[in-house]
N, C-alpha and C positions, 0 to 999 in steps of 0.2 A: 515686875515685868514692865518694860516700856510699853506705852500705849501703842506705838508703832508695831512692836513685836506681837502684841495681842491681836491687832487688826490685820496686819499684812502677813497673814499666814494662809497658804492655799486652802486648807480645810476649814479654818475658822471663818475666813472670808466667805466661803461657800455656804457655811451654816447660817451666817448672818443674812446672806442673800435669800436663802430658802425661807427664813423667818420674816422677811419683809412683808409678805402677803398676809399672814395670819399666824396665830399661836399654834404650835405643833407639838406632838409628843415625840419621843425619841424614835419610835418606829416610823412615823411620818417623815421625820428628818432623814432617817436612814434610807427610806424609799426614794427621797429626792437626791440622795448622794449614794447611789448603788455601788459605786466603786470604792467607797470608804468603809472600812470595817466598823461595825457597831461599837466595838471597844474603844476605837479611836474617837468616835463621835462623843461617847460619854466623857472621855478625857478632855476634849476640847470644849464641850458644854460647861464642864466644871471651871475651866479657865475663863470662859466668857462670863459666867455667873460671878466669879470672884472679881473680875475686872469691871463689873457693873454695866456691861453692854447688853446683856440679856437678863431676864428675870423669869421666875416661875409665875405664869399667868394664872394657873389654877392647878389643883390637885384633885384627882378622882380615884376612888377605889374601883379597880377593875379585876374581878375574880380574886378578891382579897389582896391584890397587890396595888400599892400606891403608884398611880400614873401621873406624871407631871407634864404639863403643857408649857412650853417655853415661848416667850415673845421677845422681840427686839425692843429694847427700851430707849436706845440712843442710836441715831443713824451713825454708822461707822465713818468717822471723819477725822482726819488728822489736820490740825491747824498748823500755821506757820510756826507757832511756838513749840508744838509737839515735835517738829522736824528741825528746829533751830540748831541744836547741839550735836547733830549727827555728823559722823565723818563721811567722807566721799565713799568709802567702802560700804558703810551702812546704807547710805542712800542707794548705791548700786544694788545691794542685796535686796532691799525693799522693792525697788523698781523691778528687779528680776522676778521676784515673787508675784508682783502685780501682773507682769506680762505673762507669766505662766498661768495665772488664773484666766486671763483673757484668751490665751491659746486653748486652754481646756474647754472653755465655754464655746469657742468657735468650732472646735473639734466635735463637741456634743451636737451642735447645730447640724454639721455636715453628716454626722453619723445618724442622727434622727431622720434626716431626709433619705438616706440610703436604706435604713431599716424599713421605711414605708414604701420602698421602691419608687421613690419620687425623684424626678430630675431636680438637681440643685439649680434653682433659678434666683440668682442674686438680685436681679432687678425686681421681680415679683415679690420677693421676701424683704425688699428694702435693705439689702445687705451690701456693705462695701467697705473697702479699706483703701485709703489713698494718703498721699502726702502732698502738702502744698507749702511752697516757700514764698515768702513775701517780706517786704520791708515795712516796719511799723515802729512808731515811737512808743514810749511807755504809756503816754496818754491814749494813743490809738488802741493799744492792747487792752488798756483798762475799759475803754468804750466797747470794744469787741466782746470782752469777757462779760461785761454787764448785759449786753444785748443777748448774748447766747444764754446766760443764766435766766434772764427774764422769759425768754421763749421756752426754755426747758422747764422752768418752774410751773408754767401753765399746764404742761403735759403731765408733770409729776402728780398733780392733784386729780388726774382722771381716775375714775373707777374702772375696773375691768367690766367687760360686757359689750353688748352690741357687736361691732366688728373690731373692737380693740383687742390686741394681743400684746403680751408683755414684750417690751423692746429694751435694748441696752445701747447706750452711746458712751463711748470712752474717748476722752480727749487727752492728748499728751502734747504739751507745748514746751519748747526750749529754744534758746538762741542757737544759731548755726554758724556764726562767724568763725572763720579760721584766722589764725595769725596772719597779719599782713594783707588780708582781703576782707571785703564786705559783701561778696557775691555768693 
């Protein structure tokens, strides 16, 4: 299985996201993904284990049954080399799967607010989605990406607690030039 197939799958990506905080058993993973059948979780855990993205952190006997706790061993990341030989159709399929994951998580955010009978307050929750067009050279884009990476890496090292809550930021960048125009 291609690394991209392994990582960019809606259920496997969500399993890896659940495992970023700590090692969990199958029931705890299932609790975090209530809409996914447990049989499907077992199947995807097996693929992630075989692909080396997760590992069994520990095994315990619980009521005579072996319980495994899984942990993420590698941050799910696709390098330029991993994506180099993909066709346009494959790129579009992977991008679509990624977008569906973003859409699902946003729907979960909205649903959780409604379930708590809470008004959805994008400003207070620091939620937004926007699009910005600008002109930049490759060097300027490299600088921008480096500065964003440096700022985000400081936050990635934060522990939970105090007034910190788990946040997600997704970036999608691509050129927008159309034939015959630069605007």
